[in-house]
RODO-2510 file (C-alpha; in nm, 4 decimals, decimal comma):
residues 285
     n   res          X          Y          Z
     1     m    20,5949     7,4274    29,3039
     2     e    20,4726     7,0695    29,1883
     3     k    20,1612     7,0796    28,8983
     4     t    19,9118     6,8505    28,9883
     5     i    19,5987     6,7063    28,7876
     6     s    19,3061     6,4233    28,8672
     7     v    19,1586     6,2275    28,6093
     8     i    18,8395     6,0520    28,6376
     9     g    18,7309     5,7967    28,3989
    10     g    18,7627     5,8159    28,0619
    11     d    18,8385     5,6493    27,6996
    12     q    19,1375     5,5766    27,5271
    13     r    19,1688     5,9444    27,4341
    14     i    19,2228     5,9890    27,8088
    15     v    19,4424     5,7471    27,9066
    16     s    19,7056     5,9101    27,6145
    17     l    19,6594     6,2214    27,8059
    18     v    19,7526     6,1355    28,1275
    19     k    20,1252     5,9895    27,9385
    20     l    20,1201     6,3262    27,7450
    21     l    20,0772     6,4842    28,1066
    22     a    20,3314     6,3389    28,3009
    23     a    20,5486     6,4107    28,0301
    24     d    20,5254     6,7681    28,0684
    25     d    20,6255     6,7231    28,4489
    26     y    20,2818     6,6921    28,5828
    27     m    20,1808     6,5033    28,8898
    28     v    19,8707     6,2809    28,7594
    29     f    19,6584     6,0775    29,0153
    30     t    19,4284     5,8511    28,8136
    31     y    19,1015     5,6851    28,9332
    32     g    18,8691     5,4523    28,7112
    33     l    19,1636     5,4040    28,4744
    34     e    19,2519     5,0170    28,6613
    35     k    19,2453     4,8225    28,3407
    36     s    19,4339     5,0416    28,0770
    37     d    19,7750     4,9817    27,9967
    38     i    19,8835     5,2808    28,1981
    39     k    20,1629     5,2016    28,3990
    40     e    20,2368     5,3456    28,7601
    41     n    20,5465     5,5826    28,7714
    42     e    20,7012     5,8466    28,9897
    43     k    20,4623     6,0943    28,7929
    44     i    20,1247     5,8663    28,7753
    45     v    19,9354     5,7509    29,0978
    46     k    19,6734     5,5298    29,0259
    47     c    19,4615     5,5757    29,3573
    48     k    19,2221     5,3865    29,5886
    49     t    18,9151     5,5939    29,5833
    50     l    18,7490     5,8508    29,4049
    51     k    18,7614     6,0515    29,7210
    52     e    19,1405     6,0551    29,7127
    53     t    19,1791     6,0966    29,3647
    54     l    19,0109     6,4534    29,4125
    55     e    19,1405     6,5238    29,6779
    56     k    19,4960     6,5455    29,5272
    57     s    19,4329     6,8414    29,3171
    58     d    19,2004     7,1403    29,2506
    59     k    19,2036     7,1069    28,8788
    60     v    19,0173     6,7442    28,7580
    61     i    18,9492     6,6159    28,4006
    62     g    18,6944     6,3661    28,3476
    63     p    18,5488     6,2275    28,0748
    64     i    18,4484     6,3697    27,7328
    65     p    18,1678     6,2887    27,7280
    66     i    18,1197     6,2713    28,0930
    67     s    17,8686     5,9797    28,0625
    68     i    17,7257     5,6979    27,7889
    69     e    17,4717     5,5941    28,0382
    70     k    17,2172     5,8199    28,2026
    71     d    17,4017     5,9197    28,5562
    72     i    17,6914     5,7146    28,5116
    73     i    18,0355     5,8341    28,4319
    74     k    18,1993     5,6833    28,1575
    75     m    18,4846     5,4830    28,2504
    76     p    18,5337     5,1927    28,0146
    77     f    18,8513     5,1063    28,1683
    78     c    18,6834     5,0444    28,5277
    79     e    18,4613     4,7604    28,6434
    80     e    18,3078     5,0017    28,9046
    81     k    17,9780     5,2414    28,8222
    82     i    18,0033     5,6030    28,9787
    83     t    17,7132     5,8041    28,9360
    84     i    17,7982     6,1700    28,8920
    85     e    17,6212     6,2238    29,1848
    86     d    17,8658     6,0473    29,3612
    87     l    18,1316     6,2512    29,2086
    88     v    17,9524     6,5919    29,2650
    89     n    17,9372     6,4735    29,6269
    90     n    18,3228     6,4488    29,6286
    91     l    18,3747     6,7930    29,4242
    92     d    18,4515     7,1092    29,6097
    93     n    18,5821     7,4486    29,4742
    94     h    18,7732     7,2023    29,2186
    95     t    18,8190     7,3216    28,8235
    96     f    18,6424     7,0442    28,6631
    97     i    18,7264     6,9600    28,3083
    98     v    18,4481     6,7477    28,1293
    99     g    18,2824     6,7240    27,7538
   100     n    17,9354     6,7075    27,6593
   101     v    17,7540     6,8379    28,0352
   102     n    17,4088     6,8991    28,0101
   103     e    17,1985     7,1350    28,1886
   104     s    17,0788     6,9359    28,4908
   105     t    17,4201     6,7948    28,5522
   106     r    17,5791     7,1875    28,5256
   107     n    17,3369     7,2595    28,8008
   108     v    17,4385     6,9854    28,9934
   109     l    17,7562     7,0624    29,0111
   110     t    17,7886     7,4361    29,0103
   111     r    17,5958     7,3753    29,3495
   112     k    17,9141     7,2488    29,4973
   113     n    18,1114     7,5392    29,4009
   114     a    18,2701     7,3749    29,1035
   115     d    18,3963     7,5542    28,8336
   116     i    18,2683     7,3685    28,5211
   117     i    18,4585     7,3580    28,1808
   118     d    18,2983     7,2228    27,9047
   119     i    18,5585     7,1384    27,6545
   120     l    18,3252     7,0886    27,3765
   121     d    18,1739     7,4120    27,4220
   122     i    18,5186     7,5644    27,3021
   123     e    18,5522     7,6246    26,9223
   124     k    18,8859     7,5735    26,8369
   125     f    18,9025     7,2193    27,0315
   126     t    18,5365     7,1268    26,8392
   127     v    18,6606     7,2449    26,5143
   128     l    19,0150     7,0224    26,5577
   129     n    18,8036     6,7483    26,6707
   130     i    18,6307     6,7103    26,3324
   131     i    18,9342     6,6278    26,1609
   132     p    18,9508     6,2627    26,3432
   133     t    18,5858     6,2343    26,3072
   134     v    18,5960     6,2465    25,8878
   135     e    18,8955     6,0575    25,8816
   136     g    18,7064     5,7946    26,0303
   137     a    18,3591     5,8250    25,8522
   138     i    18,5551     5,7677    25,5252
   139     q    18,7576     5,4793    25,6972
   140     v    18,4113     5,3311    25,8142
   141     a    18,2753     5,4003    25,4607
   142     m    18,5408     5,2326    25,3067
   143     q    18,5077     4,9236    25,5324
   144     e    18,1265     4,8567    25,4786
   145     t    18,1073     4,9309    25,1032
   146     k    18,1783     4,7174    24,7971
   147     r    18,2736     5,0004    24,5372
   148     t    18,5371     5,2187    24,5250
   149     l    18,4552     5,5883    24,7176
   150     h    18,6442     5,7656    24,3910
   151     g    18,3057     5,7719    24,1247
   152     s    18,0368     5,6704    24,3962
   153     n    17,7538     5,9085    24,4730
   154     v    17,7449     6,0411    24,7658
   155     l    17,5074     6,1898    25,0231
   156     i    17,5639     6,4162    25,3683
   157     l    17,2327     6,4951    25,5681
   158     g    17,3221     6,7763    25,6760
   159     f    17,6326     7,0897    25,6308
   160     g    17,7150     7,1828    25,9901
   161     r    18,0524     7,1587    26,0816
   162     i    18,1274     6,7242    26,0037
   163     g    17,9183     6,7878    25,6763
   164     k    18,1375     7,0895    25,5378
   165     l    18,4866     6,9328    25,6610
   166     l    18,3641     6,5558    25,5480
   167     s    18,2194     6,6977    25,2097
   168     k    18,5217     6,8903    25,1493
   169     s    18,7620     6,5072    25,2533
   170     l    18,5384     6,3001    24,9586
   171     v    18,5434     6,5469    24,6928
   172     g    18,9486     6,5279    24,7064
   173     l    18,8761     6,1070    24,6756
   174     g    18,6912     6,1703    24,3790
   175     v    18,3323     6,1184    24,5368
   176     n    18,0094     6,2538    24,3437
   177     v    17,8962     6,4498    24,6404
   178     s    17,5578     6,6054    24,7340
   179     c    17,4829     6,7599    25,0216
   180     e    17,0998     6,8235    25,1980
   181     a    16,9858     7,1293    25,3897
   182     r    16,6891     7,3131    25,4865
   183     k    16,8191     7,6813    25,4691
   184     d    16,8640     7,8673    25,1677
   185     t    17,2264     8,0145    25,3110
   186     d    17,3208     7,6361    25,3249
   187     l    17,2080     7,5591    25,0019
   188     a    17,3901     7,7980    24,8152
   189     w    17,6699     7,7616    24,9961
   190     i    17,6970     7,3755    24,8967
   191     e    17,6176     7,4947    24,5447
   192     a    17,9196     7,7733    24,5981
   193     y    18,1754     7,4772    24,7346
   194     g    18,0485     7,2531    24,4018
   195     y    17,8840     7,0024    24,5752
   196     n    17,5276     6,9216    24,4434
   197     p    17,2293     7,0768    24,6961
   198     i    16,9517     6,8622    24,7940
   199     n    16,6937     7,0781    24,9848
   200     l    16,5529     6,8272    25,2387
   201     k    16,1758     6,8944    25,0821
   202     e    16,2909     6,7507    24,7420
   203     l    16,4646     6,4440    24,8617
   204     k    16,2732     6,1643    24,8840
   205     p    16,2299     6,1370    24,4706
   206     k    16,6879     6,1778    24,4786
   207     i    16,7780     5,9504    24,8014
   208     g    16,7714     5,6163    24,5663
   209     k    17,0519     5,7189    24,3561
   210     f    17,3086     5,7185    24,6477
   211     d    17,5614     5,4143    24,7480
   212     i    17,6569     5,5989    25,0744
   213     i    17,4977     5,8047    25,3265
   214     f    17,6118     5,9705    25,6185
   215     n    17,3805     6,1301    25,8949
   216     t    17,5098     6,4301    26,0741
   217     i    17,1603     6,5495    26,2082
   218     p    17,0511     6,4158    26,5719
   219     t    16,7180     6,4096    26,5039
   220     e    16,5276     6,1961    26,2691
   221     i    16,5478     6,2798    25,9614
   222     l    16,5342     5,9300    25,7673
   223     g    16,1859     5,7681    25,8566
   224     k    16,0044     5,5163    25,6433
   225     d    15,9068     5,7730    25,3988
   226     l    16,2506     5,7931    25,3003
   227     l    16,4144     5,4742    25,3975
   228     s    16,1720     5,3210    25,1533
   229     e    16,3258     5,4887    24,8574
   230     v    16,6829     5,3987    24,9391
   231     k    16,8274     5,1704    24,6977
   232     e    16,9207     4,7778    24,8300
   233     d    17,2575     4,7634    24,8254
   234     a    17,3442     5,1175    24,9639
   235     v    17,5069     5,2225    25,3358
   236     i    17,4016     5,4468    25,5572
   237     i    17,6306     5,5721    25,7962
   238     e    17,5096     5,7330    26,1873
   239     l    17,7496     5,9741    26,2440
   240     a    17,4897     6,2101    26,4751
   241     s    17,5146     6,1745    26,8534
   242     k    17,1922     5,9544    27,0151
   243     p    16,9045     5,9888    26,9292
   244     g    17,0509     5,9911    26,5877
   245     g    16,8500     6,0898    26,2590
   246     i    16,7971     5,6925    26,1338
   247     n    16,4785     5,5048    26,2592
   248     r    16,6410     5,2030    26,3539
   249     k    16,3364     4,9627    26,3735
   250     v    16,2465     5,1063    25,9500
   251     a    16,5981     5,0167    25,8395
   252     e    16,6212     4,7148    25,9983
   253     k    16,2609     4,5957    25,8424
   254     l    16,3451     4,6894    25,4943
   255     k    16,7096     4,4863    25,5261
   256     i    16,9628     4,8448    25,5604
   257     n    17,2795     4,8601    25,6343
   258     v    17,2904     5,1018    25,9635
   259     v    17,6221     5,1450    26,0769
   260     e    17,6412     5,3416    26,3631
   261     a    17,9711     5,5504    26,3634
   262     l    17,9955     5,7266    26,7143
   263     a    18,3157     5,8345    26,8934
   264     l    18,4750     5,7876    26,6160
   265     p    18,8181     6,0812    26,7416
   266     g    18,8714     5,8392    27,0737
   267     k    18,8900     5,5385    26,8171
   268     v    19,0642     5,5908    26,5520
   269     a    19,3196     5,9075    26,6885
   270     p    19,3554     5,8658    27,0476
   271     l    19,6597     6,0054    27,0652
   272     t    19,5769     6,2903    26,7796
   273     v    19,2751     6,3631    27,0365
   274     a    19,4344     6,3859    27,3509
   275     e    19,6953     6,6299    27,2250
   276     y    19,4041     6,8559    27,1023
   277     i    19,2616     6,7845    27,4883
   278     r    19,6135     6,8777    27,6498
   279     n    19,7005     7,2233    27,4531
   280     t    19,2850     7,3301    27,5347
   281     i    19,3681     7,2610    27,8832
   282     y    19,7090     7,4315    27,8852
   283     e    19,4879     7,7388    27,7738
   284     l    19,2538     7,7285    27,9876
   285     i    19,4415     7,6729    28,3254
***
C-alpha cells in the first residue's frame, strides 16, 4: 500500500521535511509551499487547493507553530492567507500533526473529529529542539556584541530547558554565567552546576555588570525598574515567545540594544529540526 501524507504551510523546517518524507518513499501532497524550493516529482505533488490536499491523505502535517498571526495559518512560502477556520472546515477524521495549538483552536479542531497531535507537547522533540535554539542564541550573541564571549559576563533570565542548556554551552566557551531564578530549588541547582545564582528580588543592583542578557521568560521581567540599570553597551537577546519578557518601549527609550531572536531552530538548523520532526512523526504514526 502506498504511504501518503499531506503537508499544509510551514517554514523552511517543513520544506526540508517534505524532501525527507519523499526520500523515505512517502507520496507527499503539499499546499502553501508554492514559493519554496520544493520541486514536483514522482513523490511530491503541489496541490491547487486546500481541499484537494486534505483529500489525498488522512495524515496531515501543519506548521510549527500553527500560526504567528491571530487565526492565520503560518504559510511564509505562499501569498494566500488561510484562517484556522478554513482549515478546520476541510478536516474530517484526519490525524493532524502541528505545533503550538492553543486551547480554543484545539476545541474547534476536536469538533471535526480530527486527532490533534501538538508536537511541541512531546518531551523528546521539545528537548532536542532546544539544541538549535541554543546554538542560534550563541550565534546571535557573537554577531551583536563587540567583545568575545570568552570572559564576558552573561545573565540568563529563567532556568528552564533553554536556560539549562544555554548555561552549559556558554560555560564551555569561557563565559562568566549567572542565572536568575525565583524558586529556591532552581537557585540551588544553579549553584550546584557551578553558575552564579541570582534571585529575582536581588537582581536590580547586579544587572548593571552584565555584557549580554538572555531572556527565556515569556512574561515581562525587564521593565523600567531593571532596564534603567542595564549598562549602556549591553545586548539583550529575547528568546521567549511573544509577548516576551522585555518592555520594548522602555528599552527603545533608553536606547538599549534588544535583539528579538525567535523561532531560531527554523533559521539556523532547518534540516536537523526536520529530521527531529520526521523521527517524531514516525514514532507517532
